[in-house]
C-alpha positions as a printed NumPy array, in Angstrom:
array([[-71.742, -28.062,  31.463],
       [-74.403, -27.666,  34.344],
       [-73.246, -27.234,  37.544],
       [-74.398, -29.662,  40.675],
       [-71.502, -29.703,  42.809],
       [-71.873, -27.545,  46.095],
       [-68.62 , -27.22 ,  46.063],
       [-67.752, -25.467,  42.484],
       [-70.936, -23.409,  43.237],
       [-69.049, -22.304,  46.432],
       [-66.277, -21.331,  44.732],
       [-67.956, -19.27 ,  42.179],
       [-69.966, -17.142,  44.934],
       [-66.899, -16.902,  47.087],
       [-65.065, -13.742,  48.295],
       [-62.14 , -15.103,  46.328],
       [-60.086, -12.983,  43.719],
       [-61.615, -12.95 ,  40.324],
       [-59.809, -12.555,  36.67 ],
       [-62.401, -10.699,  35.245],
       [-66.232,  -9.987,  35.605],
       [-69.114,  -8.545,  33.662],
       [-72.362,  -8.924,  31.635],
       [-71.852, -10.618,  28.007],
       [-74.345, -11.733,  25.741],
       [-74.434, -15.931,  25.706],
       [-75.656, -17.073,  21.836],
       [-77.913, -20.187,  23.21 ],
       [-77.581, -23.964,  21.681],
       [-80.728, -24.786,  20.584],
       [-82.096, -21.511,  20.796],
       [-80.11 , -19.413,  18.976],
       [-80.985, -16.293,  20.523],
       [-78.162, -13.89 ,  23.024],
       [-79.101, -14.02 ,  26.377],
       [-77.432, -11.438,  28.778],
       [-75.885, -13.306,  31.44 ],
       [-72.812, -12.373,  34.362],
       [-69.785, -13.714,  33.797],
       [-67.216, -14.492,  36.614],
       [-63.904, -15.5  ,  35.397],
       [-61.854, -17.601,  38.343],
       [-58.453, -19.123,  37.307],
       [-59.418, -21.636,  34.172],
       [-62.982, -21.881,  35.255],
       [-65.75 , -19.158,  33.583],
       [-68.808, -18.82 ,  35.628],
       [-71.915, -17.465,  34.31 ],
       [-75.   , -16.489,  35.978],
       [-78.761, -15.496,  34.857],
       [-78.135, -12.479,  37.189],
       [-75.614, -10.188,  38.842],
       [-77.218, -10.854,  42.391],
       [-77.677, -14.793,  41.543],
       [-76.608, -16.994,  44.511],
       [-75.625, -19.813,  41.924],
       [-74.375, -20.174,  38.497],
       [-76.143, -21.381,  35.656],
       [-73.52 , -23.256,  34.473],
       [-69.355, -23.277,  33.753],
       [-66.661, -23.57 ,  31.05 ],
       [-63.817, -24.806,  32.141],
       [-60.859, -23.258,  29.463],
       [-58.505, -26.123,  29.053],
       [-57.578, -27.154,  25.315],
       [-59.641, -24.164,  24.224],
       [-59.167, -21.277,  21.848],
       [-60.698, -17.641,  22.223],
       [-60.798, -15.941,  18.791],
       [-62.867, -13.407,  17.375],
       [-65.873, -14.673,  15.028],
       [-67.788, -12.762,  12.382],
       [-71.836, -12.652,  13.425],
       [-74.733, -10.037,  12.856],
       [-73.947,  -8.937,  16.185],
       [-70.803,  -6.766,  17.253],
       [-67.985,  -7.194,  19.681],
       [-68.446, -11.013,  18.982],
       [-66.086, -13.513,  20.315],
       [-65.945, -17.552,  20.269],
       [-64.945, -20.227,  22.752],
       [-63.745, -23.075,  20.829],
       [-62.463, -26.437,  21.967],
       [-59.997, -29.177,  20.513],
       [-62.77 , -32.294,  19.973],
       [-64.724, -31.922,  16.863],
       [-68.102, -32.828,  19.477],
       [-67.442, -30.046,  22.283],
       [-69.898, -27.086,  22.358],
       [-68.488, -23.553,  20.552],
       [-69.367, -20.957,  22.899],
       [-70.336, -17.72 ,  21.316],
       [-70.371, -14.378,  23.311],
       [-70.728, -10.948,  22.633],
       [-69.532,  -7.928,  24.474],
       [-71.232,  -4.433,  24.911],
       [-68.138,  -2.341,  23.865],
       [-64.865,  -2.921,  22.163],
       [-62.844,  -2.44 ,  24.869],
       [-64.667,  -5.083,  27.081],
       [-64.072,  -7.708,  24.053],
       [-60.371,  -6.994,  24.043],
       [-60.533,  -7.456,  27.717],
       [-62.368, -10.739,  27.632],
       [-60.375, -12.418,  25.209],
       [-57.085, -11.243,  26.496],
       [-58.096, -12.847,  29.865],
       [-59.813, -16.197,  28.405],
       [-56.896, -16.849,  26.312],
       [-54.217, -16.483,  29.397],
       [-56.717, -18.469,  31.746],
       [-55.859, -22.41 ,  30.837],
       [-52.93 , -24.317,  32.776],
       [-51.055, -24.606,  29.388],
       [-50.497, -21.071,  29.122],
       [-49.302, -20.701,  32.526],
       [-46.593, -23.935,  31.533],
       [-45.525, -21.794,  28.678],
       [-45.363, -18.366,  31.208],
       [-43.149, -20.107,  33.803],
       [-41.203, -22.061,  31.371],
       [-40.046, -18.686,  30.042],
       [-39.707, -16.99 ,  33.183],
       [-37.659, -19.765,  34.237],
       [-35.437, -19.377,  31.104],
       [-34.734, -15.897,  32.049],
       [-34.124, -16.627,  35.654],
       [-31.219, -19.187,  34.759],
       [-29.5  , -16.72 ,  31.841],
       [-29.641, -13.851,  34.67 ],
       [-28.104, -16.135,  37.084],
       [-25.737, -17.156,  34.383],
       [-24.694, -13.759,  33.668],
       [-24.375, -12.615,  36.708],
       [-22.017, -15.649,  37.715],
       [-19.867, -14.454,  34.506],
       [-19.588, -11.014,  35.998],
       [-18.692, -12.044,  39.394],
       [-15.956, -14.286,  37.744],
       [-14.88 , -11.43 ,  35.89 ],
       [-14.407,  -8.977,  38.553],
       [-12.472, -11.881,  40.819],
       [ -9.519, -11.786,  38.331],
       [ -6.59 , -10.022,  38.858],
       [ -5.243,  -6.972,  36.901],
       [ -2.168,  -8.196,  34.745],
       [  0.829,  -5.735,  35.677],
       [  3.793,  -5.197,  33.742],
       [  6.652,  -2.722,  34.82 ],
       [  8.432,  -0.361,  33.33 ],
       [ 11.578,   2.253,  33.733],
       [  9.285,   5.406,  34.894],
       [  5.542,   3.765,  35.591],
       [  3.613,   0.579,  36.537],
       [  1.202,   0.189,  33.579],
       [ -2.113,  -2.074,  33.766],
       [ -3.101,  -4.052,  30.467],
       [ -6.183,  -2.461,  30.299],
       [ -7.242,   0.873,  28.973],
       [ -6.091,   2.611,  32.06 ],
       [ -3.376,   5.622,  31.87 ],
       [ -0.24 ,   4.454,  33.336],
       [  0.681,   5.593,  37.025],
       [  3.773,   7.783,  38.032],
       [  6.161,   6.068,  40.719],
       [  7.023,   8.977,  43.032],
       [  6.943,  12.502,  42.489],
       [  8.565,  15.238,  44.26 ],
       [  6.92 ,  17.471,  47.009],
       [  5.404,  20.184,  46.151],
       [  7.541,  23.273,  46.578],
       [  6.487,  25.891,  49.14 ],
       [  5.259,  29.442,  48.234],
       [  8.296,  31.247,  48.161],
       [  8.886,  34.976,  49.335],
       [ 11.706,  35.318,  47.324],
       [ 13.751,  33.718,  45.038],
       [ 17.613,  33.063,  44.811],
       [ 19.9  ,  35.211,  42.497],
       [ 22.513,  32.415,  42.407],
       [ 22.211,  28.936,  43.417],
       [ 19.533,  27.077,  41.208],
       [ 19.03 ,  23.575,  41.008],
       [ 16.819,  21.175,  39.587],
       [ 13.427,  22.293,  38.575],
       [ 12.776,  25.646,  40.612],
       [ 15.002,  27.893,  42.39 ],
       [ 16.193,  27.62 ,  45.937],
       [ 15.688,  29.857,  48.949],
       [ 18.487,  32.463,  49.366],
       [ 20.224,  30.609,  52.351],
       [ 19.24 ,  26.919,  51.393],
       [ 21.437,  24.724,  49.259],
       [ 19.732,  21.886,  48.902],
       [ 18.032,  20.914,  45.874],
       [ 13.976,  19.875,  46.422],
       [ 14.234,  17.013,  43.751],
       [ 16.483,  15.292,  46.22 ],
       [ 14.714,  12.077,  47.416],
       [ 16.837,  12.288,  50.719],
       [ 13.938,  12.991,  53.372],
       [ 16.482,  14.316,  56.307],
       [ 17.62 ,  16.431,  53.707],
       [ 14.372,  17.742,  52.456],
       [ 13.325,  18.018,  56.194],
       [ 16.219,  20.486,  56.838],
       [ 15.332,  22.5  ,  53.664],
       [ 11.738,  22.895,  54.421],
       [ 12.278,  23.649,  57.958],
       [ 14.661,  26.137,  57.774],
       [ 12.151,  28.082,  55.305],
       [  9.621,  27.553,  58.283],
       [ 12.12 ,  28.703,  60.434],
       [ 13.062,  32.045,  58.755],
       [  9.739,  33.169,  57.682],
       [  8.369,  32.505,  61.334],
       [ 11.185,  35.073,  62.423],
       [ 10.243,  37.641,  60.513],
       [  6.59 ,  37.424,  61.25 ],
       [  7.507,  37.581,  65.214],
       [ 10.037,  40.751,  64.313],
       [  7.168,  42.353,  62.561],
       [  4.652,  41.789,  65.471],
       [  6.913,  43.555,  67.943],
       [  7.445,  46.396,  65.245],
       [  3.855,  47.2  ,  65.419],
       [  3.379,  47.311,  69.373],
       [  6.46 ,  49.351,  69.561]])
């Protein structure tokens, strides 16, 4: 179609971003010779100019209800823009290289609003799936684990290992072992009569305190001997 409205001419030449631009060879409708034209793609409008520096486009192709496909021709890198209506014109174009042809076919195929609608629907579907999966994972995390009590440990109904209830405190390092009394898993200090495995806190406190007091007394005696 020919352009007569100034608004479209202004849009074609303004500084708005372009989706693709470059030289293509356009086959004439009556004169079937190819003419080199400067093409600018903005949205679903493909403008073409006689020269790159031209201030007004020669025409515009509205890319709605059309297909972009490769076609057989004597010229290399040829493709066509075909419309659904039988009376509509088919635009035959040729690029200057294989890479340029692939770039134009790709960008022109994605220029219509129909294609954008499909993309938006697909993105909305993916977003709904992501949100649904995120909600399910949050619901799983909010569920409280079920516990079952056994004689020796509290075990989760999951695959986590059993958790031990209470362990006796670790024994302090012994300077010497007793030759007589033993109780529980280890030997006692010589002057201790309390088993470290007991659960009585006061007895454990006295037992540890007596050994510490004995060690401190011996340390003080050794310091005094060094002074002498």
